[in-house]
C-alpha positions in Angstrom: -42.7 -27.4 -3.3 -40.2 -26.2 -0.4 -39.2 -22.4 -0.6 -36.5 -22.7 1.6 -33.5 -23.0 -1.2 -35.3 -20.0 -3.2 -34.8 -17.9 0.0 -31.6 -19.1 1.0 -30.6 -17.9 -2.5 -32.3 -14.6 -2.3 -31.0 -13.7 1.4 -27.2 -15.1 0.1 -27.5 -12.8 -3.5 -28.6 -9.9 -1.4 -26.0 -10.4 1.1 -23.0 -10.8 -1.7 -24.3 -8.0 -3.9 -23.2 -5.4 -1.6 -20.3 -3.6 -3.3 -17.9 -3.3 -0.4 -15.0 -2.3 -2.7 -17.2 0.8 -3.8 -18.2 1.6 -1.2 -15.0 2.0 0.7 -13.2 3.5 -1.8 -15.9 6.7 -2.1 -15.9 6.8 1.8 -12.2 7.3 1.6 -12.7 10.1 -1.0 -11.1 8.2 -3.8 -14.0 8.1 -6.3 -15.2 5.9 -8.0 -13.2 2.7 -8.4 -14.9 1.5 -11.7 -13.2 4.1 -13.5 -10.1 2.9 -13.0 -7.6 -0.4 -13.9 -10.6 -3.1 -14.9 -13.4 -1.3 -14.0 -14.0 -4.1 -11.0 -15.3 -3.4 -7.6 -12.9 -6.2 -6.4 -10.2 -5.9 -4.1 -7.6 -6.5 -6.8 -8.9 -3.4 -8.5 -9.2 -1.2 -5.0 -5.4 -2.2 -4.8 -4.6 -0.3 -8.1 -5.4 3.2 -6.3 -2.8 2.4 -4.3 -4.0 1.8 -1.1 -2.9 -1.5 0.3 -5.4 -1.0 3.5 -8.7 -0.4 1.5 -7.5 -3.1 -0.7 -7.2 -5.5 2.3 -10.6 -4.4 3.6 -12.0 -4.7 0.5 -11.1 -8.7 0.1 -12.0 -9.4 4.0 -15.6 -7.9 3.7 -16.5 -9.5 0.1 -15.1 -12.7 1.8 -16.7 -12.1 4.7 -20.1 -11.8 3.0 -19.9 -15.4 1.4 -19.0 -16.7 4.3 -21.4 -15.3 6.8 -24.3 -16.1 4.0 -23.4 -19.7 4.3 -23.3 -20.0 8.1 -26.3 -18.0 8.9 -28.2 -19.7 6.2 -26.7 -23.6 7.4 -28.5 -22.7 10.6 -31.6 -23.9 9.0 -30.3 -26.9 7.1 -26.8 -27.5 5.5 -28.5 -27.2 2.0 -29.6 -24.1 2.7 -26.0 -23.1 3.3 -24.9 -24.4 -0.6 -27.6 -22.1 -2.1 -26.8 -19.2 0.1 -23.4 -19.7 -1.0 -23.9 -19.8 -4.6 -26.4 -16.8 -3.8 -23.6 -14.5 -2.4 -21.4 -15.8 -5.4 -24.0 -14.6 -7.7 -24.7 -11.5 -5.9 -21.1 -10.3 -6.1 -20.8 -10.9 -9.8 -24.3 -9.4 -10.8 -25.4 -6.9 -8.5 -29.1 -5.7 -9.3 -27.8 -1.9 -8.2 -24.8 -1.8 -9.9 -26.4 -2.6 -13.6 -25.6 -6.6 -12.8 -22.0 -5.0 -13.3 -20.1 -6.3 -10.0 -16.9 -7.9 -9.3 -15.2 -11.4 -10.8 -16.0 -13.2 -7.2 -13.2 -14.4 -6.4 -12.9 -13.2 -2.6 -16.9 -13.8 -2.2 -15.9 -17.4 -3.6 -12.9 -18.0 -1.2 -15.4 -17.0 1.6 -17.9 -19.2 0.3 -15.2 -22.2 0.5 -14.5 -21.4 4.2 -18.2 -21.6 5.1 -18.6 -24.9 3.5 -15.2 -26.3 3.4 -12.5 -24.5 5.3 -9.9 -27.1 4.9 -10.0 -26.7 1.2 -9.6 -22.7 2.0 -6.3 -23.1 3.1 -5.4 -25.2 -0.5 -7.0 -22.4 -2.3 -4.8 -20.2 -0.3 -1.5 -21.9 -0.7 -2.3 -22.3 -4.3 -3.0 -18.2 -4.8 -0.3 -17.1 -2.8 2.3 -19.6 -4.6 0.9 -18.6 -8.0 0.8 -15.0 -7.2 4.2 -14.7 -5.6 6.1 -16.6 -8.8 4.3 -14.6 -11.0 2.8 -11.5 -9.7 -0.9 -11.9 -11.9 -3.5 -11.9 -9.3 -5.5 -13.1 -12.3 -3.5 -16.0 -13.2 -3.2 -17.2 -9.2 -7.1 -16.7 -8.9 -7.4 -19.3 -12.3 -5.0 -22.0 -10.9 -6.8 -21.6 -7.6 -10.4 -22.1 -9.3 -9.2 -25.1 -11.2 -7.6 -27.0 -7.9 -10.6 -26.3 -5.8 -13.0 -28.8 -7.4 -10.6 -31.3 -7.6 -9.4 -31.2 -3.8 -13.5 -30.8 -2.7 -13.6 -34.3 -4.6 -10.9 -36.2 -2.4 -11.7 -34.4 0.7 -15.4 -33.0 1.1 -19.3 -33.9 -0.1 -20.2 -34.7 -3.8 -22.6 -31.5 -3.3 -19.9 -29.2 -2.6 -17.6 -30.3 -4.9 -20.5 -29.9 -7.6 -21.4 -26.4 -6.5 -17.7 -25.1 -6.9 -17.1 -27.0 -10.4 -20.4 -24.3 -11.5 -18.7 -21.6 -9.3 -15.3 -22.3 -10.6 -16.6 -22.3 -14.4 -18.2 -19.2 -13.8 -15.2 -17.5 -12.5 -13.4 -18.7 -15.3 -15.7 -17.3 -17.6 -15.6 -13.6 -15.9 -11.7 -14.2 -16.3 -11.9 -14.4 -20.0 -10.6 -10.9 -20.6 -8.1 -11.8 -18.1 -6.9 -14.8 -20.1 -6.6 -12.9 -23.2 -4.4 -10.3 -21.8 -2.4 -13.0 -20.1 -1.6 -14.8 -23.3 -1.1 -11.5 -24.7 1.4 -10.5 -22.4 -0.6 -7.1 -21.6 -2.6 -8.1 -18.2 -1.6 -5.6 -14.8 0.7 -6.9 -12.5 -0.2 -7.0 -8.9 0.4 -3.4 -7.5 0.1 -1.8 -10.5 -1.6 1.4 -10.6 -3.8 2.1 -12.8 
């Protein structure tokens, strides 16, 4: 049995579990981002501090950890990139050092997508921006993009990558179940709202 995939998964998990949103807001003197808004460590919740620069930095770093995991592991084999990317996604969602309570994973999802199929990452970005612009809900934009990506990958990439993103999209949708309830109830916070 090859231990390569397991090592790639663990490597990705460790990289993905770095809680940049929490580290950045604490370093900026804004306290614990988990105590505001949704309680998550991702960029959307960091934006609720009112600091767009910190939110952008969180988004970038959370995406880069997914891309880095893929690109580094791929040097040892393309399959390792898949495992590391999945590990990075899981690490962001369930970081061991935060009691397995992380973010919703969309930025890291995008970062993994950039590493594996950058053309489809552009499709993700266009869909996310269009839905966010029209409806002002980050969660809705993420959910729609997460549905579109596996379909696009089916036509534009390999079955392995498409299969990975079917699984990642399902997990992302499950992680957004509270957002889905609030969207249906009309109580979901809009982009830019403090809270």
